[in-house]
C-alpha positions as semicolon CSV with decimal commas, in nm:
position;residue;x (nm);y (nm);z (nm)
1;X;5,429;-4,398;6,240
2;X;5,214;-4,686;6,079
3;X;5,240;-4,497;5,801
4;X;5,608;-4,516;5,806
5;X;5,636;-4,871;5,866
6;X;5,451;-4,954;5,575
7;X;5,627;-4,776;5,344
8;X;5,921;-4,919;5,449
9;X;5,821;-5,210;5,487
10;X;5,706;-5,187;5,083
11;X;6,003;-5,040;5,044
12;X;6,216;-5,319;5,154
13;X;5,986;-5,587;4,951
14;X;6,051;-5,405;4,668
15;X;6,414;-5,353;4,734
16;X;6,445;-5,745;4,774
17;X;6,361;-5,776;4,374
18;X;6,542;-5,510;4,204
19;X;6,919;-5,500;4,146
20;X;7,164;-5,254;4,303
21;X;7,262;-5,255;3,839
22;X;7,075;-4,923;3,700
23;X;7,108;-4,824;3,397
24;X;7,422;-4,526;3,481
25;X;7,544;-4,289;3,238
26;X;7,726;-3,957;3,309
27;X;8,094;-3,999;3,538
28;X;8,159;-4,344;3,609
29;X;8,434;-4,302;3,899
30;X;8,234;-4,114;4,171
31;X;8,424;-3,857;4,328
32;X;8,305;-3,624;4,675
33;X;8,093;-3,429;4,413
34;X;7,980;-3,677;4,206
35;X;7,570;-3,549;4,313
36;X;7,374;-3,943;4,181
37;X;7,025;-3,893;4,013
38;X;6,796;-4,135;3,999
39;X;6,501;-4,045;3,745
40;X;6,265;-4,193;3,515
41;X;6,337;-4,274;3,146
42;X;6,061;-4,040;2,975
43;X;6,130;-3,827;2,715
44;X;6,206;-3,482;2,893
45;X;6,382;-3,623;3,115
46;X;6,608;-3,814;2,811
47;X;6,616;-3,439;2,710
48;X;6,790;-3,305;3,056
49;X;7,049;-3,566;3,070
50;X;7,137;-3,445;2,689
51;X;7,219;-3,120;2,819
52;X;7,325;-3,164;3,135
53;X;7,690;-3,089;2,973
54;X;7,580;-2,704;3,040
55;X;7,553;-2,767;3,406
56;X;7,863;-2,963;3,385
57;X;8,085;-2,681;3,197
58;X;7,893;-2,409;3,491
59;X;7,985;-2,644;3,750
60;X;8,353;-2,794;3,707
61;X;8,397;-2,938;4,060
62;X;8,075;-3,133;4,043
63;X;7,996;-3,449;3,873
64;X;7,607;-3,585;3,783
65;X;7,574;-3,948;3,788
66;X;7,237;-4,064;3,607
67;X;7,059;-4,371;3,694
68;X;6,766;-4,386;3,486
69;X;6,469;-4,661;3,499
70;X;6,105;-4,764;3,347
71;X;5,849;-4,546;3,530
72;X;5,760;-4,862;3,746
73;X;6,139;-4,954;3,840
74;X;6,169;-4,647;3,946
75;X;5,939;-4,610;4,209
76;X;6,016;-4,915;4,385
77;X;6,443;-4,864;4,317
78;X;6,332;-4,485;4,451
79;X;6,122;-4,592;4,730
80;X;6,335;-4,858;4,837
81;X;6,695;-4,652;4,870
82;X;6,470;-4,324;5,020
83;X;6,248;-4,544;5,285
84;X;6,581;-4,707;5,406
85;X;6,785;-4,433;5,456
86;X;7,091;-4,603;5,219
87;X;7,194;-4,281;5,085
88;X;7,227;-4,393;4,757
89;X;7,074;-4,129;4,583
90;X;7,118;-3,736;4,608
91;X;6,820;-3,623;4,408
92;X;6,572;-3,854;4,318
93;X;6,249;-3,780;4,053
94;X;5,926;-3,848;4,210
95;X;5,548;-3,786;4,239
96;X;5,238;-3,549;4,406
97;X;5,168;-3,887;4,554
98;X;5,520;-3,955;4,720
99;X;5,600;-3,605;4,814
100;X;5,412;-3,562;5,097
101;X;5,402;-3,877;5,246
102;X;5,761;-3,891;5,229
103;X;5,793;-3,496;5,391
104;X;5,580;-3,608;5,683
105;X;5,742;-3,944;5,708
106;X;6,109;-3,716;5,723
107;X;6,242;-3,869;5,414
108;X;6,252;-3,528;5,222
109;X;6,529;-3,239;5,235
110;X;6,263;-2,915;5,290
111;X;6,399;-2,669;5,020
112;X;6,276;-2,370;5,104
113;X;6,616;-2,214;5,259
114;X;6,759;-2,354;4,923
115;X;6,443;-2,220;4,697
116;X;6,431;-1,833;4,892
117;X;6,815;-1,806;4,871
118;X;6,857;-1,875;4,520
119;X;6,838;-1,568;4,275
120;X;6,541;-1,592;4,036
121;X;6,450;-1,883;4,079
122;X;6,108;-1,773;4,172
123;X;5,927;-2,022;4,364
124;X;5,560;-1,780;4,273
125;X;5,641;-1,866;3,883
126;X;5,499;-2,237;3,973
127;X;5,160;-2,325;3,836
128;X;5,021;-2,275;4,211
129;X;4,781;-2,642;4,220
130;X;5,129;-2,760;4,150
131;X;5,332;-2,608;4,405
132;X;5,068;-2,679;4,662
133;X;5,067;-3,027;4,620
134;X;5,477;-3,053;4,624
135;X;5,414;-2,884;4,945
136;X;5,384;-2,998;5,325
137;X;5,339;-2,800;5,596
138;X;5,346;-2,491;5,365
139;X;5,668;-2,582;5,222
140;X;5,819;-2,745;4,934
141;X;6,008;-3,070;4,920
142;X;6,010;-3,133;4,626
143;X;5,991;-2,931;4,284
144;X;5,786;-2,993;3,944
145;X;6,006;-3,057;3,649
146;X;5,676;-3,101;3,394
147;X;5,324;-3,133;3,552
148;X;4,997;-3,275;3,364
149;X;4,627;-3,280;3,377
150;X;4,338;-3,446;3,181
151;X;4,146;-3,357;2,886
152;X;3,931;-3,465;2,605
153;X;4,119;-3,494;2,258
154;X;3,938;-3,498;1,936
155;X;3,920;-3,516;1,567
156;X;3,814;-3,118;1,464
157;X;3,762;-3,262;1,074
158;X;3,537;-3,582;1,186
159;X;3,321;-3,332;1,407
160;X;3,314;-3,124;1,183
161;X;3,171;-3,392;0,886
162;X;2,931;-3,535;1,057
163;X;2,765;-3,228;1,188
164;X;2,891;-3,246;1,596
165;X;2,996;-2,959;1,791
166;X;3,257;-3,019;2,076
167;X;3,193;-2,753;2,388
168;X;3,502;-2,641;2,566
169;X;3,327;-2,816;2,892
170;X;3,192;-3,090;2,731
171;X;2,953;-3,344;2,975
172;X;3,024;-3,738;2,987
173;X;2,697;-3,771;2,821
174;X;2,750;-3,575;2,524
175;X;3,134;-3,728;2,452
176;X;2,911;-4,075;2,521
177;X;2,697;-3,975;2,193
178;X;2,940;-3,833;2,001
179;X;3,144;-4,182;2,023
180;X;2,786;-4,360;1,909
181;X;2,786;-4,150;1,609
182;X;3,114;-4,127;1,523
183;X;3,229;-4,529;1,569
184;X;3,224;-4,714;1,234
185;X;3,426;-4,996;1,067
186;X;3,786;-4,810;1,061
187;X;3,761;-4,578;1,408
188;X;3,653;-4,633;1,720
189;X;3,457;-4,374;1,907
190;X;3,673;-4,356;2,173
191;X;3,988;-4,492;2,305
192;X;3,999;-4,512;2,694
193;X;4,263;-4,677;2,956
194;X;4,176;-5,051;3,046
195;X;4,501;-5,179;3,147
196;X;4,473;-5,298;3,475
197;X;4,712;-5,068;3,743
198;X;4,632;-4,773;3,985
199;X;4,846;-4,545;3,725
200;X;4,670;-4,700;3,409
201;X;4,284;-4,738;3,393
202;X;4,259;-4,586;3,759
203;X;4,404;-4,287;3,657
204;X;4,082;-4,174;3,390
205;X;3,821;-4,394;3,581
206;X;3,897;-4,262;3,866
207;X;3,835;-3,889;3,739
208;X;3,492;-4,016;3,615
209;X;3,379;-4,180;3,981
210;X;3,448;-3,836;4,166
211;X;3,254;-3,622;3,847
212;X;2,931;-3,870;3,899
213;X;2,933;-3,796;4,275
214;X;3,110;-4,135;4,393
215;X;3,460;-4,159;4,599
216;X;3,674;-4,413;4,752
217;X;3,577;-4,343;5,102
218;X;3,322;-4,130;5,326
219;X;3,436;-3,912;5,619
220;X;3,453;-4,233;5,881
221;X;3,646;-4,484;5,632
222;X;3,386;-4,659;5,529
223;X;3,433;-4,834;5,184
224;X;3,214;-4,658;4,928
225;X;3,329;-4,849;4,596
226;X;3,007;-5,042;4,546
227;X;2,767;-4,682;4,628
228;X;2,505;-4,632;4,338
229;X;2,683;-4,297;4,248
230;X;3,014;-4,516;4,206
231;X;2,878;-4,838;4,025
232;X;2,681;-4,581;3,770
233;X;3,074;-4,436;3,703
234;X;3,198;-4,761;3,659
235;X;2,909;-4,819;3,445
236;X;2,963;-4,615;3,262
237;X;3,322;-4,594;3,184
238;X;3,322;-4,982;3,102
239;X;2,987;-4,967;2,848
240;X;3,153;-4,682;2,685
241;X;3,454;-4,826;2,628
242;X;3,336;-5,198;2,519
243;X;3,035;-5,048;2,270
244;X;3,267;-4,795;2,157
245;X;3,639;-4,816;2,202
246;X;3,894;-4,949;2,107
247;X;3,957;-5,339;1,989
248;X;4,161;-5,532;2,353
249;X;4,069;-5,227;2,543
250;X;4,146;-5,454;2,908
251;X;4,560;-5,405;2,776
252;X;4,517;-5,130;2,669
253;X;4,705;-4,832;2,879
254;X;4,809;-4,444;2,784
255;X;5,051;-4,582;2,520
256;X;4,818;-4,811;2,318
257;X;4,558;-4,540;2,303
258;X;4,855;-4,248;2,200
259;X;4,937;-4,521;1,877
260;X;4,547;-4,553;1,853
261;X;4,462;-4,203;1,817
262;X;4,798;-4,060;1,664
263;X;4,751;-4,350;1,392
264;X;4,384;-4,198;1,297
265;X;4,201;-4,490;1,392
266;X;3,995;-4,328;1,706
267;X;3,791;-4,073;1,643
268;X;3,836;-3,966;2,084
269;X;4,094;-4,016;2,351
270;X;4,049;-3,894;2,749
271;X;4,375;-3,870;2,856
272;X;4,671;-3,702;2,981
273;X;4,720;-3,309;2,866
274;X;5,127;-3,472;2,789
275;X;4,992;-3,657;2,537
276;X;4,999;-3,388;2,273
277;X;5,409;-3,450;2,250
278;X;5,291;-3,719;2,044
279;X;4,987;-3,605;1,882
280;X;5,149;-3,250;1,717
281;X;5,463;-3,478;1,666
282;X;5,482;-3,503;1,283
283;X;5,741;-3,784;1,344
284;X;5,493;-3,968;1,487
285;X;5,162;-3,866;1,400
286;X;4,921;-3,868;1,143
287;X;4,644;-3,638;1,320
288;X;4,898;-3,294;1,365
289;X;4,645;-2,987;1,325
290;X;4,324;-3,211;1,312
291;X;4,307;-3,215;1,691
292;X;4,091;-3,071;1,905
293;X;4,100;-2,999;2,290
294;X;3,869;-2,980;2,526
295;X;3,837;-2,981;2,953
296;X;3,814;-3,278;3,107
297;X;3,408;-3,420;3,097
298;X;3,150;-3,341;3,368
299;X;2,876;-3,500;3,510
300;X;2,775;-3,334;3,887
301;X;3,169;-3,225;3,956
302;X;3,300;-2,912;3,738
303;X;3,687;-2,924;3,658
304;X;3,748;-3,319;3,733
305;X;4,051;-3,325;3,568
306;X;4,369;-3,497;3,719
307;X;4,657;-3,321;3,854
308;X;5,010;-3,519;3,863
309;X;5,354;-3,345;3,851
310;X;5,745;-3,579;3,777
311;X;5,904;-3,376;4,036
312;X;6,274;-3,367;4,184
313;X;6,375;-3,385;4,533
314;X;6,679;-3,483;4,792
315;X;6,663;-3,731;5,058
316;X;6,725;-3,629;5,367
317;X;7,007;-3,905;5,357
318;X;7,160;-3,754;5,102
319;X;7,513;-3,635;5,232
320;X;7,576;-3,379;4,854
321;X;7,224;-3,164;4,950
322;X;7,424;-2,863;4,852
323;X;7,483;-2,965;4,520
324;X;7,155;-3,184;4,442
325;X;7,014;-2,828;4,502
326;X;7,203;-2,626;4,227
327;X;7,155;-2,881;3,973
328;X;6,769;-2,920;4,078
329;X;6,796;-2,533;4,040
330;X;6,882;-2,566;3,743
331;X;6,671;-2,790;3,598
332;X;6,359;-2,660;3,721
333;X;6,413;-2,342;3,652
334;X;6,328;-2,073;3,369
335;X;6,636;-2,074;3,218
336;X;6,619;-2,438;3,152
337;X;6,292;-2,354;2,917
338;X;6,483;-2,135;2,702
339;X;6,765;-2,405;2,739
340;X;6,585;-2,675;2,558
341;X;6,294;-2,444;2,339
342;X;6,671;-2,295;2,156
343;X;6,860;-2,644;2,119
344;X;6,588;-2,891;2,073
345;X;6,274;-2,662;2,004
346;X;6,022;-2,537;2,142
347;X;5,784;-2,883;2,125
348;X;5,983;-3,053;2,360
349;X;5,947;-2,817;2,640
350;X;5,885;-2,939;2,967
351;X;5,544;-2,825;2,978
352;X;5,287;-2,749;3,303
353;X;5,522;-2,641;3,557
354;X;5,607;-2,246;3,524
355;X;5,329;-1,980;3,448
356;X;5,584;-1,804;3,224
357;X;5,633;-2,105;3,038
358;X;5,275;-1,942;2,850
359;X;5,462;-1,648;2,777
360;X;5,681;-1,722;2,628
361;X;5,599;-1,626;2,171
362;X;5,765;-1,915;2,032
363;X;5,604;-2,171;2,300
364;X;5,284;-1,971;2,261
365;X;5,314;-2,032;1,908
366;X;5,362;-2,397;1,899
367;X;5,122;-2,480;2,170
368;X;4,880;-2,257;2,026
369;X;4,611;-2,542;1,999
370;X;4,662;-2,678;2,308
371;X;4,879;-2,472;2,570
372;X;4,565;-2,274;2,725
373;X;4,343;-2,573;2,795
374;X;4,651;-2,732;2,973
375;X;4,738;-2,452;3,123
376;X;4,306;-2,428;3,260
377;X;4,322;-2,824;3,327
378;X;4,610;-2,799;3,537
379;X;4,542;-2,436;3,738
380;X;4,190;-2,590;3,781
381;X;4,223;-2,903;3,946
382;X;4,199;-2,953;4,325
383;X;4,317;-3,308;4,470
384;X;4,194;-3,139;4,831
385;X;3,854;-3,124;4,737
386;X;3,832;-3,440;4,457
387;X;3,519;-3,504;4,489
388;X;3,124;-3,361;4,532
389;X;3,097;-3,527;4,867
390;X;3,324;-3,447;5,124
391;X;3,640;-3,721;5,169
392;X;3,908;-3,804;5,428
393;X;4,178;-3,843;5,157
394;X;4,309;-3,580;4,909
395;X;4,432;-3,649;4,545
396;X;4,218;-3,718;4,253
397;X;4,333;-3,994;4,037
398;X;4,469;-4,178;4,331
399;X;4,449;-4,122;4,732
400;X;4,735;-4,013;4,926
401;X;4,776;-4,334;5,150
402;X;5,053;-4,568;5,141
403;X;4,867;-4,850;5,106
404;X;4,698;-4,723;4,729
405;X;4,960;-4,848;4,506
406;X;4,851;-5,193;4,635
407;X;4,461;-5,109;4,714
408;X;4,490;-4,934;4,403
409;X;4,669;-5,232;4,161
410;X;4,351;-5,489;4,293
411;X;4,103;-5,266;4,190
412;X;4,233;-5,200;3,844
413;X;4,257;-5,545;3,777
414;X;3,875;-5,608;3,896
415;X;3,805;-5,297;3,652
416;X;3,976;-5,435;3,397
417;X;3,822;-5,763;3,387
418;X;3,480;-5,602;3,391
419;X;3,625;-5,452;3,104
420;X;3,728;-5,765;2,919
421;X;3,408;-5,908;2,950
422;X;3,527;-6,169;3,225
423;X;3,286;-6,089;3,548
424;X;3,028;-5,759;3,563
425;X;3,052;-5,479;3,708
426;X;2,908;-5,575;4,016
427;X;3,102;-5,820;4,083
428;X;3,445;-5,609;4,022
429;X;3,308;-5,392;4,302
430;X;3,235;-5,611;4,560
431;X;3,553;-5,744;4,537
432;X;3,711;-5,388;4,508
433;X;3,493;-5,308;4,801
434;X;3,609;-5,623;5,030
435;X;3,988;-5,498;4,954
436;X;3,876;-5,110;5,007
437;X;3,694;-5,232;5,353
438;X;4,032;-5,407;5,490
439;X;4,257;-5,061;5,423
440;X;3,950;-4,858;5,576
441;X;3,982;-5,049;5,851
442;X;4,304;-4,904;5,934
443;X;4,229;-4,616;5,905
444;X;3,919;-4,670;6,127
445;X;4,144;-4,797;6,400
446;X;4,362;-4,536;6,407
447;X;4,081;-4,233;6,500
């Protein structure tokens, strides 16, 4: 119940800071069978909206209304609406961070019966690690639209010229050595996120902490951000990006690094597998065909790459659950993958959700350089065992607890300050440890 109250309090605060006039699309005049869908305005979601006419043609009695928002706005608006049970949305786009927690709180509809009664939907075709991360007590409460892990992207041509070989499963020391050799006046050795935000700098950094043997908490919820292992990992990350990373690293996130690498100004980039949609697009990238892909770098823990999914669920407050499921089933079905490929191009297929996608000849052709390593990265990610030592939480690049949105943001600000040279890593971690101890005590009190 404490977790429920914490979520509700955050949701209420978010609701006060957001207006109800969100960007809408589709049919504005709501009917008894108008399904309202809240989704993030990423490119794959924009594609889905453009193809939604196919669903409406096949289901003329159901009308769709889309509310599309930026990621930060979507999180706040969807959280507020779902937590408060207002019934504003019939379909919500969430992730593997929210799904298990919201399912436990009773905010999401159990989709198991819908899945079982939908011919050909094939739940077993979802990548197992994603399917498990979107489940609670064995049942799925949201289904993946697309998924991602993290991997290392590198310039094959530059590595060849320098006589450096990049292994399929590199270590962070090998990456650091290569960054030092390739760093130059017109080329940085590596691009790494440094922008504050639990979904920005902490996403890659947490995988580094994990593989160095660090963790946020021990099994008794004692904070461990100032442990020798975590300190070594953070110092390594901060030193690497300060010495061989991009200018203005403390304000660089996914978008900034994507631009840097796509424009040929970085030799390596460690980030989301979904970055290929930019790097392999001739309209946006100068390095098409020049990029190699390797697994997330490791130290002690193998396969340290993260796991993330944008997924679709139905709030329990919706009074149009059957129609909402019809839309979700359409948007996450195998046939939708084929529809995107045939109408918009195979490079725009939502990646990382279904195993069968990687068996489609046309997709195999366009994803030859990155498809196999993407699938391997997602399949090997294990949010239930994210660290070398045991931990009381799940999640790789985040902790699946309600407090992490605030805690992660606060810690990320400390790390960004260290990257900017405003404080030492030790000072940043001392303050981060203080923040983490406050949260840890709330869990110690419950035990």
